[in-house]
C-alpha positions in Angstrom: 24.5 -7.2 10.4 22.8 -6.6 13.7 19.3 -6.3 12.4 19.4 -9.8 10.9 20.3 -11.2 14.3 17.6 -9.2 16.0 14.9 -10.8 13.9 16.5 -14.3 14.0 17.0 -14.4 10.3 19.4 -17.3 9.4 20.8 -18.6 6.2 17.6 -20.7 5.7 14.2 -19.7 7.0 10.8 -21.3 7.1 8.3 -19.1 5.2 5.1 -20.4 6.7 3.8 -19.4 10.1 0.6 -19.3 12.1 1.7 -16.6 14.4 3.3 -18.6 17.1 4.3 -21.7 15.2 6.6 -22.1 12.2 5.4 -24.8 9.9 7.7 -27.1 7.9 7.2 -26.9 4.1 8.5 -28.6 1.0 7.9 -25.6 -1.2 10.5 -24.0 -3.5 13.5 -22.1 -2.2 13.3 -18.3 -2.5 16.6 -16.4 -2.3 16.5 -12.8 -1.1 19.3 -10.7 -2.6 19.9 -7.1 -1.5 19.7 -4.6 -4.3 22.1 -2.5 -2.2 25.1 -4.7 -2.9 23.8 -7.7 -4.8 24.6 -10.1 -2.0 22.4 -13.0 -0.9 20.9 -12.1 2.5 19.1 -15.4 3.2 16.9 -18.0 1.7 13.3 -18.9 2.6 11.3 -22.1 2.0 8.0 -21.2 0.4 4.6 -22.7 1.1 3.4 -25.9 -0.5 -0.1 -27.2 -0.6 0.1 -29.0 2.7 1.5 -26.1 4.7 -1.0 -23.8 3.1 -3.8 -26.1 4.2 -2.4 -26.3 7.7 -2.4 -22.5 7.9 -6.0 -22.2 6.7 -7.3 -24.7 9.2 -5.4 -23.0 12.0 -6.8 -19.6 10.9 -10.4 -20.9 10.9 -10.0 -22.3 14.4 -8.4 -19.1 15.7 -11.1 -16.9 14.2 -13.8 -18.8 16.2 -12.1 -17.8 19.4 -10.6 -14.4 18.5 -14.0 -13.0 17.4 -15.4 -13.6 20.9 -12.7 -11.4 22.5 -14.1 -7.9 23.3 -12.8 -5.4 20.8 -11.0 -3.3 23.4 -9.1 -6.4 24.6 -8.1 -7.1 21.0 -7.0 -3.4 20.8 -4.8 -3.9 23.8 -2.9 -6.6 22.0 -2.4 -4.3 19.0 -1.3 -1.5 21.4 1.5 -3.8 22.7 2.5 -4.7 19.1 2.9 -0.9 18.5 5.2 -0.7 21.5 7.3 -3.6 20.2 7.5 -1.8 16.8 8.8 1.3 18.7 11.5 -0.8 20.3 12.5 -2.3 17.0 12.1 0.7 14.7 15.7 1.2 14.0 16.5 -2.4 13.2 13.3 -3.0 11.2 13.8 0.2 9.3 17.4 -0.9 8.4 16.1 -4.3 7.2 13.5 -2.7 5.0 16.1 -0.4 3.6 18.6 -3.2 3.0 16.2 -5.8 1.5 14.1 -3.4 -0.5 16.5 -0.6 -1.3 14.7 2.5 -0.2 16.6 5.2 1.8 17.0 4.6 5.5 14.9 7.6 6.3 12.1 6.1 4.2 12.6 2.7 5.8 12.3 4.3 9.3 9.2 6.2 8.0 7.6 3.0 6.9 8.0 1.5 10.4 6.5 4.7 11.8 3.5 4.1 9.6 3.1 0.7 11.3 3.3 2.4 14.7 0.8 5.0 13.7 -1.8 2.5 12.4 -1.5 0.5 15.6 -2.3 3.7 17.6 -5.2 4.4 15.2 -6.5 0.8 15.6 -6.3 1.0 19.4 -8.7 4.0 19.5 -10.9 2.3 16.8 -11.3 -0.8 19.0 -13.5 1.3 21.4 -15.7 2.9 18.7 -16.7 0.3 16.2 -20.2 1.5 15.7 -23.4 1.2 13.7 -26.4 3.5 13.3 -29.8 3.6 14.9 -32.8 4.3 12.6 -36.4 5.2 13.4 -38.8 2.4 12.3 -42.0 3.2 10.4 -43.8 0.6 12.7 -44.8 1.6 16.2 -43.1 -0.3 19.0 -40.2 -1.3 16.9 -36.5 -0.4 17.2 -34.2 -0.6 14.2 -30.4 -0.4 14.1 -27.3 -1.8 12.4 -24.2 -3.4 13.8 -20.9 -4.8 12.5 -19.6 -8.3 13.1 -16.2 -9.8 12.4 -15.9 -11.0 8.8 -13.5 -14.0 9.1 -10.2 -14.6 7.4 -8.7 -11.6 5.7 -6.2 -12.5 2.9 -3.4 -9.9 2.4 -1.2 -9.7 -0.7 1.5 -7.0 -0.3 4.0 -5.5 -2.7 7.8 -5.2 -2.4 7.9 -1.4 -2.3 6.2 -1.2 1.1 7.2 -4.6 2.5 5.8 -4.0 6.0 3.5 -0.9 6.2 0.7 -2.0 3.9 0.4 -5.3 5.7 0.1 -3.5 9.0 -2.6 -1.1 7.6 -4.7 -4.2 6.9 -3.7 -6.4 9.8 -4.1 -3.8 12.6 -7.6 -2.9 11.6 -8.6 -6.5 10.8 -7.4 -7.6 14.2 -9.4 -5.1 16.2 -12.4 -5.9 14.1 -12.1 -9.5 15.2 -10.7 -11.0 12.0 -7.6 -13.1 11.5 -5.1 -12.5 8.7 -3.3 -14.6 6.2 -0.4 -12.6 4.6 1.4 -13.4 1.4 4.2 -10.9 1.3 6.2 -10.1 -1.9 8.6 -12.9 -2.7 11.1 -10.1 -3.4 11.1 -9.0 0.3 10.3 -12.1 2.4 12.7 -11.4 5.2 10.8 -8.3 6.3 7.7 -10.4 6.7 9.6 -12.9 8.8 10.9 -10.1 11.0 7.4 -8.8 11.6 6.2 -12.3 12.6 9.1 -12.6 15.1 8.2 -9.2 16.6 4.5 -10.2 17.0 5.0 -13.7 18.4 6.0 -12.8 22.0 3.1 -10.4 22.2 0.6 -13.0 21.1 2.1 -15.6 23.4 2.1 -13.3 26.5 -1.6 -12.4 25.9 -2.7 -16.0 25.1 -3.9 -15.0 21.6 -5.0 -18.1 19.8 -2.4 -19.4 17.4 -3.5 -18.6 13.8 -4.6 -14.9 14.2 -1.5 -13.7 12.3 -0.4 -16.0 9.5 2.2 -15.6 6.8 2.5 -17.7 3.7 5.6 -16.8 1.6 5.5 -17.9 -2.0 5.0 -16.9 -5.6 2.1 -16.3 -7.8 0.7 -19.8 -7.1 0.1 -18.9 -3.4 -1.8 -15.8 -4.4 -4.0 -17.9 -6.7 -4.7 -20.4 -3.9 -5.8 -17.5 -1.7 -7.9 -15.7 -4.3 -9.8 -18.9 -5.2 -10.3 -20.0 -1.6 -13.9 -19.6 -0.4 -12.7 -19.7 3.2 -11.3 -16.2 2.7 -14.2 -13.7 2.5 -12.0 -10.7 1.9 -8.8 -10.4 -0.3 -6.8 -7.2 0.1 -4.3 -7.0 -2.7 -1.7 -4.2 -3.3 0.4 -4.2 -6.5 0.1 -3.9 -10.2 -3.1 -3.4 -12.1 -2.4 -6.7 -13.9 -2.2 -8.6 -10.7 -5.3 -6.8 -9.2 -7.4 -7.7 -12.2 -6.5 -11.4 -11.8 -7.2 -11.3 -8.0 -10.5 -9.4 -8.6 -11.7 -11.8 -11.2 -10.9 -14.8 -9.1 -12.5 -13.4 -6.0 -15.5 -12.1 -7.9 -16.1 -15.5 -9.4 -16.8 -16.8 -6.0 -18.7 -13.7 -4.9 -16.1 -12.7 -2.3 -14.9 -9.2 -1.5 -11.8 -7.5 -2.9 -9.9 -4.5 -1.5 -7.7 -3.5 -4.4 -5.0 -0.8 -4.2 -3.2 -0.9 -7.6 -1.2 1.2 -9.9 -0.9 5.0 -10.0 0.1 7.5 -12.7 0.2 10.5 -10.5 0.5 14.1 -11.6 1.2 17.5 -10.0 -0.3 20.6 -11.7 2.0 23.5 -11.2 0.1 26.7 -11.8 1.3 30.2 -12.6 0.3 31.1 -9.1 2.4 28.4 -7.4 5.2 28.9 -4.8 7.9 27.4 -7.1 10.3 26.6 -4.3 7.7 24.6 -2.5 6.6 23.0 -5.7 10.2 22.0 -6.4 10.5 20.0 -3.2 7.2 18.2 -3.7 7.9 17.3 -7.3 11.5 16.2 -6.7 10.7 14.0 -3.7 7.6 12.6 -5.4 9.5 11.6 -8.5 12.7 10.2 -7.0 11.7 9.0 -3.5 11.9 5.2 -3.2 13.6 5.4 -6.6 10.2 6.1 -8.2 8.8 2.8 -6.8 5.8 4.1 -4.9 2.3 3.7 -6.2 2.0 7.4 -5.3 5.2 8.5 -7.0 5.0 11.6 -9.2 5.1 10.5 -12.8 3.9 13.6 -14.6 4.4 17.4 -14.1 1.7 19.5 -15.8 3.2 23.0 -15.8 1.7 26.3 -16.8 3.3 27.7 -20.0 4.1 31.0 -18.3 6.4 29.4 -15.8 7.4 26.3 -17.7 10.9 27.2 -18.6 11.7 28.7 -15.3 10.5 25.7 -13.3 12.2 23.3 -15.8 15.5 25.0 -15.1 15.0 24.8 -11.3 14.1 21.1 -11.6 17.2 20.3 -13.7 19.3 22.0 -11.2 17.7 20.1 -8.3 18.3 16.8 -10.1 21.9 17.7 -10.3 22.1 17.7 -6.5 20.5 14.3 -5.9 22.9 11.9 -4.2 22.5 8.2 -5.3 24.1 5.4 -3.4 23.9 3.0 -0.4 20.5 3.7 1.1 21.8 2.9 4.6 23.9 6.0 4.3 21.6 8.8 5.4 23.4 11.3 3.2 22.0 9.6 0.1 18.6 10.6 -1.3 18.1 7.6 -3.6 19.0 4.0 -3.4 18.7 1.2 -5.9 15.6 -0.2 -7.7 14.5 -3.6 -6.4 16.3 -5.9 -9.0 17.6 -6.3 -12.5 14.1 -6.8 -13.9 13.2 -3.4 -12.6 16.4 -2.0 -14.3 15.3 -3.5 -17.6 11.8 -2.1 -17.3 13.4 1.4 -16.6 15.6 1.2 -19.7 12.8 -0.1 -21.9 10.6 2.8 -20.8 13.3 5.3 -21.7 13.7 3.9 -25.1 10.0 3.7 -25.7 9.7 7.4 -24.7 12.4 8.4 -27.1 10.7 6.3 -29.9 7.4 8.2 -29.3 9.1 11.6 -29.5 10.1 12.3 -25.9 13.0 14.6 -25.3 15.1 13.9 -22.3 16.4 17.0 -20.5 18.0 14.9 -17.7 19.4 11.7 -19.2 18.9 8.3 -17.5 21.2 5.3 -17.3 22.6 2.6 -15.1 25.3 3.6 -12.6 28.5 1.5 -12.6 31.6 1.4 -10.5 32.4 1.4 -6.8 29.3 1.2 -4.7 27.1 0.3 -7.6 28.2 -3.4 -8.0 24.6 -4.7 -7.7 23.7 -3.2 -11.0 20.5 -1.9 -9.6 21.3 1.8 -9.3 19.8 4.0 -12.0 19.7 7.8 -12.6 16.5 9.6 -12.0 15.7 11.2 -15.4 13.3 13.8 -16.9 11.6 13.8 -20.3 9.4 16.4 -22.1 6.6 14.3 -23.4 2.9 14.2 -24.4 0.2 12.8 -22.2 -1.0 10.7 -25.2 2.2 8.7 -25.4 1.5 5.0 -24.6 4.5 4.9 -22.2 3.1 7.9 -20.3 -0.3 6.3 -20.1 1.2 3.3 -18.3 2.8 3.2 -14.9 6.6 2.6 -15.0 7.9 1.7 -11.5 11.1 3.7 -11.9 12.3 7.3 -11.4 11.2 8.7 -14.8 9.4 12.0 -14.8 7.4 13.4 -17.7 6.9 17.2 -18.2 4.1 18.8 -20.2 2.7 22.3 -20.7 -0.8 23.7 -20.3 -2.6 27.0 -20.9 -5.9 26.8 -18.8 -6.9 25.1 -15.6 -9.5 23.1 -17.4 -6.9 21.8 -19.8 -4.5 20.9 -16.9 -7.3 19.0 -15.1 -8.1 17.2 -18.3 -4.5 16.1 -18.7 -4.3 15.0 -15.1 -7.4 12.9 -15.5 -6.5 11.6 -18.9 -4.9 8.3 -17.8 -6.4 4.9 -16.8 -5.2 5.2 -13.2 -6.7 7.4 -10.5 -4.7 7.2 -7.3 -3.0 10.4 -6.2 -2.9 14.0 -7.6 -1.9 17.5 -6.5 -2.1 21.1 -7.5 0.4 23.8 -6.5 -1.3 27.2 -6.4 -1.9 30.2 -4.2 -5.2 30.9 -6.0 -8.2 29.8 -4.1 -10.4 29.4 -7.2 -7.9 27.1 -8.8 -7.6 25.0 -5.7 -11.3 24.7 -5.2 -11.9 23.8 -8.8 -9.3 21.0 -8.6 -11.0 19.6 -5.5 -14.6 19.9 -6.9 -16.7 17.2 -8.7 -15.3 18.6 -12.0 -11.7 18.4 -10.7 -9.3 15.6 -10.0 -10.8 12.1 -10.5 -8.3 10.5 -8.1 -8.9 9.0 -4.7 -6.4 11.4 -3.3 -6.3 15.1 -4.3 -3.8 17.5 -2.6 -3.3 21.2 -2.6 0.3 22.5 -2.1 1.8 19.2 -1.2 3.0 16.4 -3.4 1.4 13.2 -4.5 3.2 10.9 -2.0 3.4 10.8 1.7 -0.2 10.0 2.8 -1.0 10.0 6.5 -2.8 7.0 8.1 -5.7 9.1 9.3 -7.2 9.3 5.9 -8.6 6.5 3.8 -5.9 5.5 1.2 -6.7 4.3 -2.3 -7.9 5.4 -5.8 -10.3 5.0 -8.6 -10.4 3.6 -12.1 -7.6 1.1 -12.7 -6.3 1.8 -9.2 -9.0 -0.5 -8.0 -11.4 1.5 -5.9 -10.3 0.1 -2.5 -9.6 2.1 0.6 -7.1 1.1 3.3 -5.9 2.7 6.6 -7.9 5.5 8.2 -11.3 7.1 8.2 -14.0 4.4 7.9 -11.9 1.9 6.0 -12.4 -0.5 8.9 -15.9 -1.3 7.6 -14.6 -3.4 4.8 -13.2 -5.8 7.3 -16.6 -6.4 8.9 -20.0 -7.7 7.8 -22.9 -5.3 8.3 -26.2 -6.5 9.8 -29.5 -4.6 10.1 -31.6 -5.5 13.2 -35.3 -4.8 13.8 -36.8 -5.5 17.2 -40.5 -5.6 17.9 -41.3 -5.1 21.6 -45.1 -5.0 21.3 -47.7 -7.8 21.3 -48.7 -7.0 17.6 -47.0 -7.8 14.3 -47.6 -4.9 11.9 -46.0 -5.4 8.5 -43.8 -2.9 6.7 -45.2 -0.6 4.0 -48.7 -1.0 5.6 -49.2 -4.5 4.1 -52.2 -6.3 5.5 -52.0 -10.1 6.0 -54.9 -11.3 8.2 -55.4 -14.9 9.1 
């Protein structure tokens, strides 16, 4: 396959790099199988203790130089990375689709997110700013400024094998930080491809080796990073279980955590909704990426007056979904990531039935020609109660739960009545309903949308959620501040030393 050659992916690959140097390691062998056809794509040698330590030393050294580069100069490097991503968009999008299993359109969209965050970061590099405050003391000037933080550790998940890393890395780089990236061991080849795209840019611009590091490995590598006091900020994307472990370890050493964890996202469909528009948002939200987005739509909360009508439209739409090889652009849905994900999907279906759920679109594993990997499953729909334990927990699979409501207050209570708080949406043409949903008494999620679905966030807005979603914010708005340390400065330009709060201290 051409895209493997483009990124120099061979049968066996080193999984440890400092940006311009690949480091030999004696770690375990990690095999990457494509969920598309079940075939081995390539193998990667994971990090061991020695190669991890080599990366950390190189990263520390690189930071001491990189932080002294003017931010616009760092931004110019990121601009060039964005240009290289544009050149490689098709090949990288195909690799993402083949290794992870998402549709080619979504794979290309993920690379576009990388390009977009580079553009955002370039502009940001010329406007990293603090505030100026008036001092209570005469002849004093007071202001705040932001300085580079240091080494940023990044743990990313398989479902967005390249985009989430870029959200962190592009901002961290223009802020003057260096990055150590542990990609998902389920999609290591996408990380190697990114590193090979970056290397020529860094070399051409004489970027110090160690600004962009990858350390491929399993849980042990994440634990090394989380417990390493040389990493002041750990950004972790994945399950709530993983995030709690990272947060506890980093908190124990009083480091910073940026956690973007699970979602249990709902769309409220009101009696005033445009049902055709709601249908598109709900269907894509539920089946896109085979239900493996943290922003996937898990629950539909539908007004009782239009419940049966919308249910009928939804069942009809599910009957038109094309499942198959994600590299074929005619298909809407590809496979889930692996056999473990299939088991989780089947277990969730059984659990839902045990709790009383009624399936109106049955699930199951697809077999036969084109489905040899055993990772293709049917998107399914169940009528369920929000109180079911299976509904309360995020299942990373295309299972959608339907439930009725009578009043807007009730719908919002159902929407908020789960431990997670990432994304939410309401479909309505009623201004009062929309404003209530967006008010302090409305959605408790980090993302709240009106007349669009729960997935498909743009990089311009800060991305993240509340409660068990972790509280972190990535990507746009002022998310850059987490990658820097804040410093308040007061300058006395007089020949006297008045104390704050009018305190007298005479000698």
